[in-house]
N, C-alpha and C positions, 0 to 999 in steps of 0.2 A: 504494500500500500504506500503510495506516495503522499507524504505529508506536506501541505503547503507551508512554506516559510512565511512567517509573519514579521514584517519589518519592525525592528525595535524590540522584539520579544526578549532577546537576551539582556538588553539594558534594563527592562522592567524586572526580569527575574533577578538580576544582579543587585537590585535595590529593594526587593520585596522583603518585608519583615517576616513573611511566612515561609521563606526559603532559607535553609541552613547552608552556609557555604564552606566553612572550615570543618568539613565533615570528618576528616581523618583525626582531627584533634578532639572530636567528640566521642571517639571510640572508647567504650567502657564508662562513659560519663553522660549518656543521654538522659539520665534521670535529672541531671543539673539543668538541662535545656527546659524540661517541663516543670522543674521545681518540686517534684514528688517522686515516689517510688512505685507508681502505678504500673501495671503490666504494659509492655510495648508491643503493639501489633503493627506490622508493616505490609504494604501492598507493593509488590514489585511489578512495575509497568502499570501505573494507575491511570494512564490516559488523561482524560479531562477531569478526573477526580470525583465523579458522581458517587461511586460506591464508597470510597473511603471517607468522604465528607459526611455522607449520611450515617456511616458507622460511628463517626465521631460525635455527631449530634445525638444519636440514640444511646451512646455509651460514654458519658462524661467521666466515668471511673476508669477509663482505659486511655492510654496515650497512643496516638496514631502517627505514623510516618509514611508518606506517599513518595514512592521513588519513580521517576520518569526521566528518560534521557532526551526526549524530544521537546525542544523549547516551545514549539507552536502549541502543543497540547497542554504542557505544564502551565502555560499562560492562562488557558481557560480555567484550570483548577484554581489558580490564584484569583481570578476574577470572581469565581464562586465564593471563595474563602473571604474575600474582602467585604462581602455583604452579611457576614455572620459574626456573632460575638461568642467566641469560645476560645479556650486556651489549651486544648488537648490534641492539636494536630499541626504538623509542620511538613514541608516538602523538601525533597532533595533532587537535584538534577545530576544524574550520574548513570553510568552503564552498570547493570546488575552484576556484571562479571567481577566487579571490585567490591562486592558487598562485605566480604570478610575484612576488608581494610577499614570499614566504617563501623561495624558492629563487633563487639567483643563476645567471647564465649558466654553462653547463658544470658545474653542481654535481651533477647527477643522472645516473646511468648507465642506469637502466631504469625504466620506468613500467608498472605493471600496472593494467588496468581489468577488473574482474570483475563480470559481471551488473549492469551499470549501469542506472539508471533510464531507461526508454525514452522518457520524455516524448513520448507518442504524438501530441499535437497538433502540426500543422505549424508553428504560430507559436512553438513552444517548441524548435524544432530546434537552435538555437544553444546550448541548455542541455545537450544530450546530450554526454556525455564523449568520444565518438568523433567529434564534429563538427569541421569545419574551424576553427572558432573556438578550440576547445580544442587542436587540433593546433598552432595558432599559439602558444599558451601553452607547450605541451610543447617546441616548437622553441626557445623562449627559455631553457629551463632544462636541457635535455639536452646531454650531451657530444656532439661530432660523430659518434661511433660509437654513440650511444645508441639504444635501441629502445623501442617501445611494444608491449605485448602486450594483446590484448583478447579476452575470452571472454564468451559469452552463449548463451542458448537461444532468444533472440528473433530469428527469421529476418529480420523486417523491419528491426530495428535493425542487424543484422549487414550486410545488403545496403546500408543507408544508410552504415554505416561503411566498407565497401569503396569506395564512391563518394567519400566524404569524404577518405579517405587520398590518393587521386589528385588531387582538387580542391585539397587543401592543399599539393600539390607533394612529397608523400612517396612512397616506394616500398613496394610490397607484397612483403615478403621471403618470406612464406609465408602460406597460409590454407587452411582446411578447413571444410566444413559438417558434418563428423561426426568430431569430435576423437577420441572414444574408439575409433573404428575406423580411425584414421590412425596407422599404426605409427610413423612418423617424428615427427610432431608431438606424439604422446602420450607420448613418452619423458620420464620424470621429471615427468609431470603431477601437480600437487597440486590436489586438488579443494576447492572452497569449499563452504560449507554449502548454498548454492543449487544448486551443481552436483550434489552428492549427491542432493538432493531431486528435481531435474528429470530427471536421468539415470535415476533409479530408476523414474520414471514413463514412461520410454521416449522422452523428448525428446532429440533429437540436440543435442550441444553444438558451437557454432561457435567458431572461434578464428582470429585473424589476428596476424601480427607485421609491424610497419612500421618502416622506418628511412629515413634520408635519403641513403644512399650510392648 
């Protein structure tokens, strides 16, 4: 998908109070950013931020960090954030590949992956966010009882993820190929922009929850 570059987006991001810039200096110290010891949930590849912002609104007792590498979509999340009064969410502009440089061992309680880039070519498999290479990274920053939640409408990517969870030595806590018709897994579901779009087209949404217990 080609993302339209928005002129001046990087300048706005650079001066936004909702974006953390000296991120490697925050490793192991994210509780000081929020000023409390609440659990930290992150979304890797948050897009325009609809999902994680709504999570932050519904759960003031949890700290949220949205990660996005594209300035044009991060800008849209900042615009949403500017209209709200809350103190439990910040954004980071970065490539997820460097996530272990930013978060310390046992610093994160939950990781959300929503409608991630499928990287369809086999040679790019290790770049997929639900790959075993990324699960190794998640393992290094998640608390022992931490979980990863992954949603997509891409069946091929989802089947790949189901295999990668096992290959990475993780456990499949739950999964479904049709989230919106799964009464248990759909409880409290917050839809992303893509989820709204694809489900309105009749595409089933797939979801898995993985942990290491």
